[in-house]
C-alpha positions in Angstrom: 0.0 0.0 0.0 2.9 2.4 0.7 6.5 2.6 -0.4 9.4 5.0 -0.4 12.7 5.1 -2.4 15.5 7.7 -2.6 16.5 9.9 -5.5 18.4 13.2 -6.0 17.1 16.6 -6.8 19.2 19.5 -8.1 19.2 23.2 -7.2 22.0 24.5 -9.5 25.1 22.4 -8.8 23.8 21.6 -5.3 22.0 18.4 -4.8 19.5 17.3 -2.1 17.9 14.0 -1.2 14.4 13.5 -2.6 12.2 10.9 -1.0 9.8 9.4 -3.6 6.7 8.3 -1.6 4.0 6.3 -3.2 0.6 5.3 -1.8 -1.7 3.0 -3.8 -5.3 2.4 -2.9 -8.2 0.4 -4.3 -10.5 2.8 -6.1 -11.2 4.6 -9.4 -8.2 4.7 -11.7 -6.1 7.8 -11.0 -2.4 8.7 -10.9 -1.4 11.9 -9.2 2.1 13.4 -8.7 2.5 16.1 -6.0 5.5 17.9 -4.5 6.0 20.9 -6.8 6.7 18.9 -10.1 7.4 20.8 -13.3 5.9 19.9 -16.6 8.5 17.2 -17.3 7.9 15.5 -14.0 4.1 15.7 -14.4 4.5 13.9 -17.8 6.2 11.1 -16.0 2.8 9.7 -15.3 2.2 8.6 -18.9 5.7 7.2 -19.3 5.5 5.2 -16.1 2.1 3.8 -17.0 3.2 2.8 -20.5 6.5 1.3 -19.3 4.7 -0.8 -16.6 2.1 -2.1 -19.0 4.8 -3.0 -21.5 6.4 -5.2 -18.8 3.1 -6.8 -18.0 2.1 -4.8 -14.9 -1.4 -3.3 -14.8 -2.7 -0.4 -12.7 -6.4 -0.8 -13.3 -8.6 -0.2 -10.2 -5.8 1.6 -8.4 -5.6 5.1 -7.1 -1.9 6.1 -7.0 -0.5 9.2 -5.3 3.2 10.0 -5.6 4.7 12.6 -3.3 8.2 14.0 -4.0 9.5 15.2 -0.7 10.6 17.8 0.4 7.3 19.2 -1.0 8.5 22.8 -0.9 11.3 22.3 -3.4 10.6 22.6 -7.1 11.4 19.4 -9.0 12.8 19.6 -12.5 13.4 17.1 -15.3 12.6 13.4 -16.1 15.3 11.8 -13.9 12.6 10.9 -11.3 10.8 8.5 -13.7 13.0 5.5 -12.6 12.6 5.9 -8.8 8.8 6.6 -9.2 8.4 3.4 -11.2 10.3 1.3 -8.6 8.2 2.8 -5.7 5.0 2.2 -7.6 5.9 -1.5 -8.0 6.8 -1.7 -4.3 3.5 -0.2 -3.3 1.6 -2.7 -5.5 3.6 -5.6 -4.0 5.0 -6.5 -7.4 8.5 -5.9 -6.1 8.9 -7.7 -2.8 12.3 -6.4 -1.7 13.3 -3.9 0.9 15.3 -1.0 -0.6 17.6 0.7 1.9 17.4 4.5 2.2 21.0 4.9 1.2 20.2 3.3 -2.3 19.2 5.9 -4.9 17.7 5.8 -8.4 18.2 8.1 -11.4 17.0 7.9 -14.9 14.2 8.6 -17.4 11.9 5.9 -18.7 11.0 5.1 -22.3 7.6 3.6 -23.2 9.2 0.2 -23.7 10.6 0.2 -20.2 14.2 1.1 -21.1 16.0 3.6 -18.9 17.6 6.6 -20.6 20.2 9.1 -19.4 19.2 12.7 -19.0 20.9 16.1 -18.9 22.1 16.9 -15.4 22.7 13.3 -14.4 26.4 13.8 -13.6 25.9 16.6 -11.1 23.2 14.5 -9.5 25.7 11.6 -9.2 28.3 13.8 -7.6 25.6 15.1 -5.2 24.7 11.6 -4.3 28.2 10.9 -3.2 28.3 14.0 -1.0 24.9 13.1 0.5 26.2 9.7 1.6 24.3 7.5 -0.9 26.0 4.1 -0.9 24.5 2.5 -4.0 23.1 4.2 -7.1 21.1 2.7 -9.9 21.3 4.7 -13.2 21.6 4.2 -17.0 25.0 4.0 -18.7 26.0 7.2 -20.6 28.8 6.8 -23.1 29.3 10.5 -23.1 30.6 10.6 -19.5 34.0 9.6 -18.2 34.5 6.4 -16.2 33.0 7.2 -12.7 35.0 5.9 -9.8 33.4 7.6 -6.8 34.1 5.2 -4.0 32.5 4.5 -1.6 29.5 5.1 -3.9 28.7 2.0 -5.9 27.2 2.7 -9.3 25.1 0.0 -10.9 24.3 0.6 -14.5 21.0 -0.8 -15.8 19.5 -0.5 -19.3 15.9 -1.3 -18.5 13.4 -1.4 -15.6 13.4 -5.2 -15.9 17.1 -5.3 -15.3 16.8 -3.1 -12.2 14.0 -5.3 -10.8 16.1 -8.4 -11.5 19.2 -7.0 -9.8 17.2 -5.8 -6.8 15.8 -9.4 -6.6 19.3 -10.8 -6.5 19.9 -11.6 -10.2 23.2 -10.8 -11.8 23.4 -8.4 -14.8 26.4 -8.1 -17.1 28.5 -5.0 -16.7 28.7 -2.4 -19.4 31.9 -2.2 -21.5 33.3 1.2 -20.2 36.1 2.7 -22.2 39.1 4.1 -20.4 39.3 7.9 -20.1 42.5 8.2 -22.2 40.7 6.5 -25.1 38.0 9.1 -25.2 39.4 12.2 -23.6 42.1 13.8 -25.6 43.9 17.1 -25.2 42.4 20.1 -27.0 45.0 21.7 -29.2 45.4 25.4 -28.3 47.7 27.9 -30.0 51.3 27.3 -28.9 53.2 30.2 -27.3 56.1 29.3 -29.6 54.0 30.4 -32.6 53.8 34.0 -31.3 56.6 36.2 -32.4 58.1 38.6 -29.8 56.2 39.7 -26.7 58.7 38.1 -24.4 57.7 40.2 -21.5 54.0 39.5 -22.1 54.6 35.8 -22.2 56.4 35.9 -18.9 53.5 37.9 -17.4 51.0 35.3 -18.6 53.2 32.6 -17.1 52.9 34.4 -13.8 49.2 34.7 -14.2 48.9 30.9 -15.0 51.0 29.9 -12.0 49.0 32.0 -9.5 45.6 32.3 -11.3 45.9 36.0 -11.6 43.5 38.1 -13.8 45.1 40.0 -16.7 44.2 43.2 -18.6 45.8 43.6 -22.1 45.9 47.0 -23.6 47.2 47.9 -27.0 46.4 49.0 -30.6 44.6 46.7 -33.1 46.8 43.9 -34.4 49.4 44.0 -31.7 48.7 40.4 -30.6 46.3 40.7 -27.7 43.9 38.0 -29.0 46.7 35.6 -29.9 48.2 35.8 -26.5 44.8 35.2 -24.9 44.1 32.2 -27.2 47.5 30.7 -26.3 47.1 31.2 -22.6 45.1 27.9 -22.0 48.0 25.9 -23.5 50.3 26.7 -20.5 47.6 25.8 -17.9 47.9 22.4 -16.1 45.4 19.7 -17.2 42.2 19.3 -15.2 42.2 16.8 -12.3 39.5 14.1 -12.3 37.4 16.0 -9.8 37.7 19.3 -11.7 36.9 17.6 -15.0 33.7 16.1 -13.5 32.7 19.6 -12.2 33.2 21.2 -15.6 31.2 18.4 -17.4 28.4 18.8 -14.9 28.2 22.5 -15.6 28.1 21.9 -19.3 25.3 19.3 -18.8 23.3 21.8 -16.8 23.6 24.4 -19.4 22.8 21.9 -22.2 26.1 22.6 -24.0 28.4 20.0 -25.4 31.8 19.7 -23.9 34.7 18.6 -26.1 36.3 15.4 -24.8 39.3 17.0 -23.3 41.0 17.2 -19.9 42.4 20.7 -20.8 40.9 23.7 -19.0 37.9 25.2 -20.8 38.3 28.4 -22.8 35.3 30.7 -23.3 35.3 33.8 -25.6 31.8 35.4 -25.6 31.1 38.3 -28.0 30.5 41.7 -26.6 27.0 41.7 -27.9 26.1 38.7 -25.6 23.4 39.4 -23.0 24.2 39.7 -19.3 22.1 36.5 -18.7 24.2 34.5 -21.2 27.4 35.6 -19.5 26.4 35.6 -15.8 23.8 32.9 -16.0 20.1 32.9 -15.0 16.9 33.0 -17.0 13.4 31.8 -16.1 14.8 28.4 -15.4 18.3 29.3 -14.3 21.2 27.8 -16.2 25.0 28.4 -15.9 26.4 31.3 -17.9 29.7 31.8 -19.7 31.5 32.5 -16.4 30.5 29.1 -15.0 31.3 27.3 -18.3 34.8 28.8 -17.8 35.1 27.2 -14.4 38.7 25.9 -13.8 39.6 27.6 -17.1 39.8 30.9 -18.9 37.2 33.6 -19.7 38.5 35.9 -22.5 36.6 39.2 -23.0 37.9 40.8 -26.1 37.1 44.5 -26.5 35.9 44.6 -22.9 34.9 48.2 -23.2 32.2 47.3 -25.6 30.4 45.1 -23.1 27.5 46.7 -21.2 28.5 48.4 -17.9 25.8 46.4 -16.1 27.2 43.1 -17.3 30.8 44.0 -16.4 29.8 45.1 -12.9 28.1 41.8 -12.3 31.5 40.1 -12.8 32.8 41.6 -9.5 31.2 39.0 -7.2 32.5 35.9 -9.1 35.9 37.5 -9.5 36.1 37.9 -5.7 34.4 34.7 -4.5 34.6 32.2 -7.3 30.8 31.8 -7.1 27.8 33.3 -8.7 24.5 33.5 -6.9 21.3 33.7 -8.9 18.2 34.8 -6.9 14.7 33.9 -8.1 11.4 34.1 -6.3 11.3 30.3 -5.6 15.0 29.7 -4.9 18.6 31.1 -4.8 20.9 29.0 -7.0 24.7 29.0 -6.7 27.0 28.0 -9.5 30.8 27.8 -9.2 32.7 30.3 -11.3 36.4 30.1 -10.5 38.1 31.3 -13.7 41.0 33.3 -14.8 39.8 36.5 -16.6 41.8 37.7 -19.6 40.5 41.0 -20.9 41.6 43.0 -23.9 40.9 46.6 -24.9 42.2 49.4 -27.1 43.7 52.5 -25.6 41.1 54.7 -27.3 38.0 54.4 -29.5 40.1 54.4 -32.7 42.7 52.2 -31.1 45.9 54.2 -32.0 46.4 56.5 -29.1 50.1 56.7 -28.4 51.0 54.8 -31.6 54.0 55.8 -33.7 52.7 54.4 -36.9 49.1 55.7 -37.0 47.5 59.0 -36.2 44.9 59.0 -33.3 41.7 60.9 -34.2 40.2 60.8 -30.7 39.9 63.8 -28.5 40.9 63.7 -24.8 37.3 63.7 -23.8 36.5 60.7 -26.0 39.6 58.8 -24.7 38.6 59.5 -21.1 35.0 58.4 -21.7 36.2 55.2 -23.4 38.6 54.3 -20.5 35.8 55.0 -18.0 33.7 52.2 -19.6 35.7 49.9 -17.3 34.7 51.0 -13.8 37.3 51.6 -11.2 36.2 48.7 -8.9 36.4 46.2 -11.8 39.7 47.6 -13.1 41.0 47.2 -9.6 40.3 43.5 -9.7 42.9 42.9 -12.5 46.1 41.7 -10.9 48.4 42.2 -14.0 48.1 45.1 -16.5 50.0 44.7 -19.7 50.5 47.5 -22.3 51.4 46.0 -25.7 52.8 47.6 -28.8 53.3 46.4 -32.4 56.2 44.0 -33.0 59.2 45.1 -35.1 59.6 42.0 -37.3 63.0 43.3 -38.4 64.5 43.1 -34.9 67.2 40.5 -34.3 65.6 39.6 -31.0 62.7 37.8 -32.7 64.8 35.6 -35.0 65.2 32.9 -32.3 62.1 30.9 -31.5 60.7 31.3 -28.0 59.8 28.6 -25.5 57.0 26.1 -26.3 53.9 26.0 -24.2 54.9 22.5 -23.0 58.1 23.9 -21.3 56.2 26.9 -19.8 53.4 24.6 -18.6 56.0 22.4 -16.8 57.2 25.5 -14.8 53.6 26.5 -14.0 52.8 23.0 -12.7 55.9 23.0 -10.5 54.9 26.5 -9.1 51.4 25.3 -8.4 52.6 22.2 -6.6 54.7 24.4 -4.3 51.5 26.4 -3.5 49.5 23.2 -2.9 52.2 21.9 -0.5 52.5 25.2 1.3 48.7 25.7 1.9 47.8 22.0 2.3 45.1 22.2 -0.3 44.7 22.9 -4.1 44.4 26.6 -4.0 46.6 29.2 -5.7 48.1 32.5 -4.4 45.4 34.7 -5.9 42.6 32.8 -4.0 44.1 32.0 -0.7 42.9 34.1 2.2 45.3 37.0 2.8 45.9 36.0 6.4 47.0 32.5 5.4 49.2 34.0 2.6 51.1 36.2 5.1 51.3 33.4 7.7 52.9 31.1 5.2 55.1 33.7 3.6 55.7 36.7 6.0 57.3 39.9 4.6 60.5 41.2 6.1 60.5 44.6 7.9 62.4 46.1 4.9 59.8 44.8 2.4 56.9 46.1 4.5 58.5 49.5 4.7 59.1 49.6 1.0 55.5 48.7 0.2 54.2 51.3 2.7 56.3 54.1 1.1 55.1 53.1 -2.4 51.5 52.9 -1.2 51.7 56.4 0.1 53.5 57.8 -2.9 51.2 56.2 -5.5 48.0 56.3 -3.4 47.4 52.6 -3.6 44.3 51.0 -2.2 44.5 48.1 0.2 43.5 45.7 -2.6 46.3 46.9 -4.8 48.9 46.3 -2.0 47.5 42.8 -1.4 47.6 42.1 -5.2 51.3 43.0 -5.4 52.1 40.7 -2.5 50.2 37.8 -4.1 51.9 38.4 -7.5 55.3 38.6 -5.7 54.6 35.2 -4.0 53.8 33.6 -7.3 57.0 35.0 -9.0 59.0 33.6 -6.0 57.3 30.2 -6.5 58.3 30.2 -10.2 61.9 31.0 -9.0 61.7 28.1 -6.4 62.2 30.5 -3.6 60.7 29.5 -0.2 60.3 33.2 0.8 59.1 36.3 -1.1 62.2 38.0 -2.6 62.9 41.7 -3.0 63.2 41.2 -6.7 59.8 39.6 -7.0 58.2 42.5 -5.2 59.7 45.0 -7.7 58.6 42.8 -10.6 55.1 42.6 -9.2 54.9 46.4 -8.9 55.9 46.7 -12.6 53.3 44.0 -13.7 50.6 45.8 -11.8 51.3 49.2 -13.1 52.3 48.7 -16.7 
């Protein structure tokens, strides 16, 4: 008469336990789903009835009520089909087994009783592990990497009949899962060696990659800003297994395809993109570009052309690595820990200060163009690079620069030093300031030097902290256990250029 099984609901990337409660009573034929279901969940009624009839089960003369608890949380998607069907069979005594509360079910039903994967299944699986689920029945999805999430045991089933058989003690053959390295290959990004010149800019980007610092590139058209940004992901370390699963989860929630790669994502939205598409949201909230760049790079070319409202909304994720989207029924949080690379021209025509082109902009136009980037947002860029055109006749560019592979090796070593120092996978730009100074205290001379410079240049507290963070990263690249005087002066130059 009454049964209950466990499933997983999603609120953004956060998952919560859903109890699928089913009561069946003798009476007029009816099938009702309650617990704030959306349209897709309501349509589960027809899929469940058709699937059960295909397998030989009949619901005639039964009044069935399904409650999705907690009843005050909105339920989305068709992944509750499978647990609802199992609970219905239990309530009708067609499935005489006791299912523990730490056993969960995920999947959508077809009319023939087969179980299909759905969008958002991977974040639900990760949430199941965090919630302490011990065993999870779900369909096999060839598009996902091999999931080894011990102590969570994942049982892949292709149909409702397979699930019933396994719950009853029958053995089902395992799916042939390909290894990650057979399906996930490295995305080919532009190699740093292909960029002629810009030795100083390449070094600055190496510092940015090692410490996850944000970079603002300024220069005339054609000086190489976009090429440097496109090559930046090639010097970043490959994603860890946990980071890769997080990134794939975000792409699933946004219903975007993710290339089979363990390299950090690279997103380059056009300046005409809406604020919702970049930040995330909508009537049914989805991750935006900043979340799709999680653990990777967000490149905003011609950042001055983006709307001021959109740019100001970047301040929270740049500070916290999260974006909170508030709606009347819920507040949803998505991770957005990315490295921001932005590029802009020095003036509307682009040639202010150029030796080869005449600038046609007035001082008022130049000031208005520069003010499109608000002070608080500009203050969140750690490294400011001013680029100029390359002299292709110079002898210095005749020798090829270092490849991205060599630079990436130094970046990985610098990051490992940070992980060992802080005891967790966090970089210098994101570690709390108190922990940074506790692990790498400044000398009295260095503190006095920074105080004099701060007074002379009217630096804000944020600027002083940025310089210390950059100096710590430069020292890590130099294998120095302490912050060196040279690294502080170099950090000042990188922040002020």
